[in-house]
mmCIF file as gemmi writes it, N, C-alpha and C atoms, coordinates in Angstrom:
data_model
loop_
_atom_site.group_PDB
_atom_site.id
_atom_site.type_symbol
_atom_site.label_atom_id
_atom_site.label_alt_id
_atom_site.label_comp_id
_atom_site.label_asym_id
_atom_site.label_entity_id
_atom_site.label_seq_id
_atom_site.pdbx_PDB_ins_code
_atom_site.Cartn_x
_atom_site.Cartn_y
_atom_site.Cartn_z
_atom_site.occupancy
_atom_site.B_iso_or_equiv
_atom_site.pdbx_formal_charge
_atom_site.auth_seq_id
_atom_site.auth_asym_id
_atom_site.pdbx_PDB_model_num
ATOM 1 N N . MET Axp A 1 ? -39.945 -33.319 -23.849 1 0 ? 1 A 1
ATOM 2 C CA . MET Axp A 1 ? -41.373 -33.138 -23.523 1 0 ? 1 A 1
ATOM 3 C C . MET Axp A 1 ? -41.744 -34.057 -22.354 1 0 ? 1 A 1
ATOM 4 N N . GLU Axp A 2 ? -42.471 -33.517 -21.424 1 0 ? 2 A 1
ATOM 5 C CA . GLU Axp A 2 ? -42.848 -34.289 -20.24 1 0 ? 2 A 1
ATOM 6 C C . GLU Axp A 2 ? -44.184 -34.984 -20.49 1 0 ? 2 A 1
ATOM 7 N N . TRP Axp A 3 ? -44.145 -36.308 -20.564 1 0 ? 3 A 1
ATOM 8 C CA . TRP Axp A 3 ? -45.369 -37.048 -20.882 1 0 ? 3 A 1
ATOM 9 C C . TRP Axp A 3 ? -46.313 -37.117 -19.682 1 0 ? 3 A 1
ATOM 10 N N . GLY Axp A 4 ? -45.777 -36.897 -18.466 1 0 ? 4 A 1
ATOM 11 C CA . GLY Axp A 4 ? -46.618 -37.015 -17.279 1 0 ? 4 A 1
ATOM 12 C C . GLY Axp A 4 ? -47.567 -35.839 -17.113 1 0 ? 4 A 1
ATOM 13 N N . VAL Axp A 5 ? -47.231 -34.697 -17.717 1 0 ? 5 A 1
ATOM 14 C CA . VAL Axp A 5 ? -48.028 -33.491 -17.487 1 0 ? 5 A 1
ATOM 15 C C . VAL Axp A 5 ? -49.43 -33.606 -18.085 1 0 ? 5 A 1
ATOM 16 N N . PRO Axp A 6 ? -49.584 -34 -19.353 1 0 ? 6 A 1
ATOM 17 C CA . PRO Axp A 6 ? -50.945 -34.115 -19.903 1 0 ? 6 A 1
ATOM 18 C C . PRO Axp A 6 ? -51.786 -35.115 -19.118 1 0 ? 6 A 1
ATOM 19 N N . ASN Axp A 7 ? -51.187 -36.242 -18.726 1 0 ? 7 A 1
ATOM 20 C CA . ASN Axp A 7 ? -51.939 -37.23 -17.954 1 0 ? 7 A 1
ATOM 21 C C . ASN Axp A 7 ? -52.352 -36.66 -16.607 1 0 ? 7 A 1
ATOM 22 N N . PHE Axp A 8 ? -51.432 -35.879 -15.997 1 0 ? 8 A 1
ATOM 23 C CA . PHE Axp A 8 ? -51.718 -35.274 -14.7 1 0 ? 8 A 1
ATOM 24 C C . PHE Axp A 8 ? -52.89 -34.306 -14.813 1 0 ? 8 A 1
ATOM 25 N N . PHE Axp A 9 ? -52.827 -33.411 -15.793 1 0 ? 9 A 1
ATOM 26 C CA . PHE Axp A 9 ? -53.92 -32.451 -15.985 1 0 ? 9 A 1
ATOM 27 C C . PHE Axp A 9 ? -55.198 -33.164 -16.419 1 0 ? 9 A 1
ATOM 28 N N . GLY Axp A 10 ? -55.04 -34.199 -17.225 1 0 ? 10 A 1
ATOM 29 C CA . GLY Axp A 10 ? -56.213 -34.95 -17.668 1 0 ? 10 A 1
ATOM 30 C C . GLY Axp A 10 ? -56.951 -35.577 -16.5 1 0 ? 10 A 1
ATOM 31 N N . SER Axp A 11 ? -56.177 -36.138 -15.55 1 0 ? 11 A 1
ATOM 32 C CA . SER Axp A 11 ? -56.824 -36.772 -14.402 1 0 ? 11 A 1
ATOM 33 C C . SER Axp A 11 ? -57.47 -35.724 -13.508 1 0 ? 11 A 1
ATOM 34 N N . ILE Axp A 12 ? -56.838 -34.565 -13.366 1 0 ? 12 A 1
ATOM 35 C CA . ILE Axp A 12 ? -57.423 -33.483 -12.557 1 0 ? 12 A 1
ATOM 36 C C . ILE Axp A 12 ? -58.732 -33.016 -13.19 1 0 ? 12 A 1
ATOM 37 N N . ILE Axp A 13 ? -58.715 -32.799 -14.499 1 0 ? 13 A 1
ATOM 38 C CA . ILE Axp A 13 ? -59.919 -32.35 -15.202 1 0 ? 13 A 1
ATOM 39 C C . ILE Axp A 13 ? -61.02 -33.398 -15.064 1 0 ? 13 A 1
ATOM 40 N N . SER Axp A 14 ? -60.619 -34.68 -15.141 1 0 ? 14 A 1
ATOM 41 C CA . SER Axp A 14 ? -61.592 -35.762 -15.022 1 0 ? 14 A 1
ATOM 42 C C . SER Axp A 14 ? -62.233 -35.758 -13.643 1 0 ? 14 A 1
ATOM 43 N N . VAL Axp A 15 ? -61.393 -35.641 -12.597 1 0 ? 15 A 1
ATOM 44 C CA . VAL Axp A 15 ? -61.914 -35.664 -11.223 1 0 ? 15 A 1
ATOM 45 C C . VAL Axp A 15 ? -62.782 -34.439 -10.966 1 0 ? 15 A 1
ATOM 46 N N . VAL Axp A 16 ? -62.295 -33.26 -11.385 1 0 ? 16 A 1
ATOM 47 C CA . VAL Axp A 16 ? -63.057 -32.026 -11.174 1 0 ? 16 A 1
ATOM 48 C C . VAL Axp A 16 ? -64.373 -32.083 -11.94 1 0 ? 16 A 1
ATOM 49 N N . GLY Axp A 17 ? -64.323 -32.605 -13.16 1 0 ? 17 A 1
ATOM 50 C CA . GLY Axp A 17 ? -65.534 -32.71 -13.959 1 0 ? 17 A 1
ATOM 51 C C . GLY Axp A 17 ? -66.557 -33.625 -13.318 1 0 ? 17 A 1
ATOM 52 N N . ASN Axp A 18 ? -66.094 -34.774 -12.809 1 0 ? 18 A 1
ATOM 53 C CA . ASN Axp A 18 ? -67.017 -35.709 -12.165 1 0 ? 18 A 1
ATOM 54 C C . ASN Axp A 18 ? -67.597 -35.111 -10.895 1 0 ? 18 A 1
ATOM 55 N N . THR Axp A 19 ? -66.754 -34.457 -10.107 1 0 ? 19 A 1
ATOM 56 C CA . THR Axp A 19 ? -67.224 -33.846 -8.859 1 0 ? 19 A 1
ATOM 57 C C . THR Axp A 19 ? -68.218 -32.733 -9.16 1 0 ? 19 A 1
ATOM 58 N N . THR Axp A 20 ? -67.889 -31.897 -10.148 1 0 ? 20 A 1
ATOM 59 C CA . THR Axp A 20 ? -68.783 -30.802 -10.518 1 0 ? 20 A 1
ATOM 60 C C . THR Axp A 20 ? -70.124 -31.352 -10.997 1 0 ? 20 A 1
ATOM 61 N N . ALA Axp A 21 ? -70.088 -32.435 -11.773 1 0 ? 21 A 1
ATOM 62 C CA . ALA Axp A 21 ? -71.323 -33.029 -12.272 1 0 ? 21 A 1
ATOM 63 C C . ALA Axp A 21 ? -72.179 -33.525 -11.114 1 0 ? 21 A 1
ATOM 64 N N . GLU Axp A 22 ? -71.54 -34.163 -10.119 1 0 ? 22 A 1
ATOM 65 C CA . GLU Axp A 22 ? -72.302 -34.665 -8.977 1 0 ? 22 A 1
ATOM 66 C C . GLU Axp A 22 ? -72.899 -33.522 -8.175 1 0 ? 22 A 1
ATOM 67 N N . ILE Axp A 23 ? -72.147 -32.43 -8.033 1 0 ? 23 A 1
ATOM 68 C CA . ILE Axp A 23 ? -72.62 -31.289 -7.243 1 0 ? 23 A 1
ATOM 69 C C . ILE Axp A 23 ? -73.729 -30.554 -7.991 1 0 ? 23 A 1
ATOM 70 N N . MET Axp A 24 ? -73.557 -30.387 -9.304 1 0 ? 24 A 1
ATOM 71 C CA . MET Axp A 24 ? -74.471 -29.554 -10.074 1 0 ? 24 A 1
ATOM 72 C C . MET Axp A 24 ? -75.721 -30.304 -10.515 1 0 ? 24 A 1
ATOM 73 N N . GLU Axp A 25 ? -75.696 -31.652 -10.458 1 0 ? 25 A 1
ATOM 74 C CA . GLU Axp A 25 ? -76.831 -32.415 -10.97 1 0 ? 25 A 1
ATOM 75 C C . GLU Axp A 25 ? -78.141 -32.038 -10.275 1 0 ? 25 A 1
ATOM 76 N N . PRO Axp A 26 ? -78.189 -31.981 -8.929 1 0 ? 26 A 1
ATOM 77 C CA . PRO Axp A 26 ? -79.451 -31.562 -8.287 1 0 ? 26 A 1
ATOM 78 C C . PRO Axp A 26 ? -79.845 -30.138 -8.665 1 0 ? 26 A 1
ATOM 79 N N . PHE Axp A 27 ? -78.838 -29.266 -8.822 1 0 ? 27 A 1
ATOM 80 C CA . PHE Axp A 27 ? -79.125 -27.878 -9.183 1 0 ? 27 A 1
ATOM 81 C C . PHE Axp A 27 ? -79.753 -27.805 -10.568 1 0 ? 27 A 1
ATOM 82 N N . PHE Axp A 28 ? -79.169 -28.534 -11.534 1 0 ? 28 A 1
ATOM 83 C CA . PHE Axp A 28 ? -79.715 -28.51 -12.89 1 0 ? 28 A 1
ATOM 84 C C . PHE Axp A 28 ? -81.085 -29.178 -12.931 1 0 ? 28 A 1
ATOM 85 N N . TYR Axp A 29 ? -81.262 -30.219 -12.104 1 0 ? 29 A 1
ATOM 86 C CA . TYR Axp A 29 ? -82.572 -30.869 -12.05 1 0 ? 29 A 1
ATOM 87 C C . TYR Axp A 29 ? -83.617 -29.89 -11.517 1 0 ? 29 A 1
ATOM 88 N N . HIS Axp A 30 ? -83.259 -29.164 -10.457 1 0 ? 30 A 1
ATOM 89 C CA . HIS Axp A 30 ? -84.153 -28.158 -9.885 1 0 ? 30 A 1
ATOM 90 C C . HIS Axp A 30 ? -84.443 -27.071 -10.911 1 0 ? 30 A 1
ATOM 91 N N . LEU Axp A 31 ? -83.384 -26.658 -11.637 1 0 ? 31 A 1
ATOM 92 C CA . LEU Axp A 31 ? -83.531 -25.598 -12.625 1 0 ? 31 A 1
ATOM 93 C C . LEU Axp A 31 ? -84.459 -26.045 -13.755 1 0 ? 31 A 1
ATOM 94 N N . SER Axp A 32 ? -84.28 -27.285 -14.231 1 0 ? 32 A 1
ATOM 95 C CA . SER Axp A 32 ? -85.095 -27.762 -15.347 1 0 ? 32 A 1
ATOM 96 C C . SER Axp A 32 ? -86.542 -27.95 -14.911 1 0 ? 32 A 1
ATOM 97 N N . SER Axp A 33 ? -86.771 -28.405 -13.679 1 0 ? 33 A 1
ATOM 98 C CA . SER Axp A 33 ? -88.146 -28.561 -13.217 1 0 ? 33 A 1
ATOM 99 C C . SER Axp A 33 ? -88.796 -27.192 -13.029 1 0 ? 33 A 1
ATOM 100 N N . ASN Axp A 34 ? -88.007 -26.193 -12.624 1 0 ? 34 A 1
ATOM 101 C CA . ASN Axp A 34 ? -88.535 -24.835 -12.509 1 0 ? 34 A 1
ATOM 102 C C . ASN Axp A 34 ? -88.911 -24.294 -13.882 1 0 ? 34 A 1
ATOM 103 N N . SER Axp A 35 ? -88.063 -24.519 -14.884 1 0 ? 35 A 1
ATOM 104 C CA . SER Axp A 35 ? -88.349 -23.993 -16.213 1 0 ? 35 A 1
ATOM 105 C C . SER Axp A 35 ? -89.586 -24.678 -16.792 1 0 ? 35 A 1
ATOM 106 N N . MET Axp A 36 ? -89.781 -25.972 -16.49 1 0 ? 36 A 1
ATOM 107 C CA . MET Axp A 36 ? -91 -26.656 -16.915 1 0 ? 36 A 1
ATOM 108 C C . MET Axp A 36 ? -92.21 -26.02 -16.239 1 0 ? 36 A 1
ATOM 109 N N . PHE Axp A 37 ? -92.059 -25.692 -14.957 1 0 ? 37 A 1
ATOM 110 C CA . PHE Axp A 37 ? -93.144 -25.067 -14.2 1 0 ? 37 A 1
ATOM 111 C C . PHE Axp A 37 ? -93.501 -23.714 -14.799 1 0 ? 37 A 1
ATOM 112 N N . PHE Axp A 38 ? -92.472 -22.918 -15.117 1 0 ? 38 A 1
ATOM 113 C CA . PHE Axp A 38 ? -92.718 -21.592 -15.679 1 0 ? 38 A 1
ATOM 114 C C . PHE Axp A 38 ? -93.349 -21.705 -17.066 1 0 ? 38 A 1
ATOM 115 N N . SER Axp A 39 ? -92.907 -22.665 -17.874 1 0 ? 39 A 1
ATOM 116 C CA . SER Axp A 39 ? -93.472 -22.792 -19.215 1 0 ? 39 A 1
ATOM 117 C C . SER Axp A 39 ? -94.93 -23.237 -19.133 1 0 ? 39 A 1
ATOM 118 N N . GLN Axp A 40 ? -95.262 -24.05 -18.12 1 0 ? 40 A 1
ATOM 119 C CA . GLN Axp A 40 ? -96.659 -24.438 -17.945 1 0 ? 40 A 1
ATOM 120 C C . GLN Axp A 40 ? -97.501 -23.224 -17.567 1 0 ? 40 A 1
ATOM 121 N N . ARG Axp A 41 ? -96.948 -22.35 -16.724 1 0 ? 41 A 1
ATOM 122 C CA . ARG Axp A 41 ? -97.689 -21.147 -16.329 1 0 ? 41 A 1
ATOM 123 C C . ARG Axp A 41 ? -97.873 -20.22 -17.523 1 0 ? 41 A 1
ATOM 124 N N . ILE Axp A 42 ? -96.875 -20.136 -18.389 1 0 ? 42 A 1
ATOM 125 C CA . ILE Axp A 42 ? -96.985 -19.277 -19.568 1 0 ? 42 A 1
ATOM 126 C C . ILE Axp A 42 ? -98.054 -19.828 -20.513 1 0 ? 42 A 1
ATOM 127 N N . ASP Axp A 43 ? -98.144 -21.167 -20.6 1 0 ? 43 A 1
ATOM 128 C CA . ASP Axp A 43 ? -99.153 -21.767 -21.469 1 0 ? 43 A 1
ATOM 129 C C . ASP Axp A 43 ? -100.564 -21.422 -20.994 1 0 ? 43 A 1
ATOM 130 N N . ASP Axp A 44 ? -100.748 -21.273 -19.703 1 0 ? 44 A 1
ATOM 131 C CA . ASP Axp A 44 ? -102.052 -20.85 -19.193 1 0 ? 44 A 1
ATOM 132 C C . ASP Axp A 44 ? -102.312 -19.415 -19.627 1 0 ? 44 A 1
């Protein structure tokens, strides 16, 4: 069994996850502020 493979994939997943989080954070923030805006309009 190759012990380096899980660590290799683990580090890739970690890096991709961190990068995706940094990229998507403004998008999710924009999305959540939009949904708050829409829910306020529905309350009216």
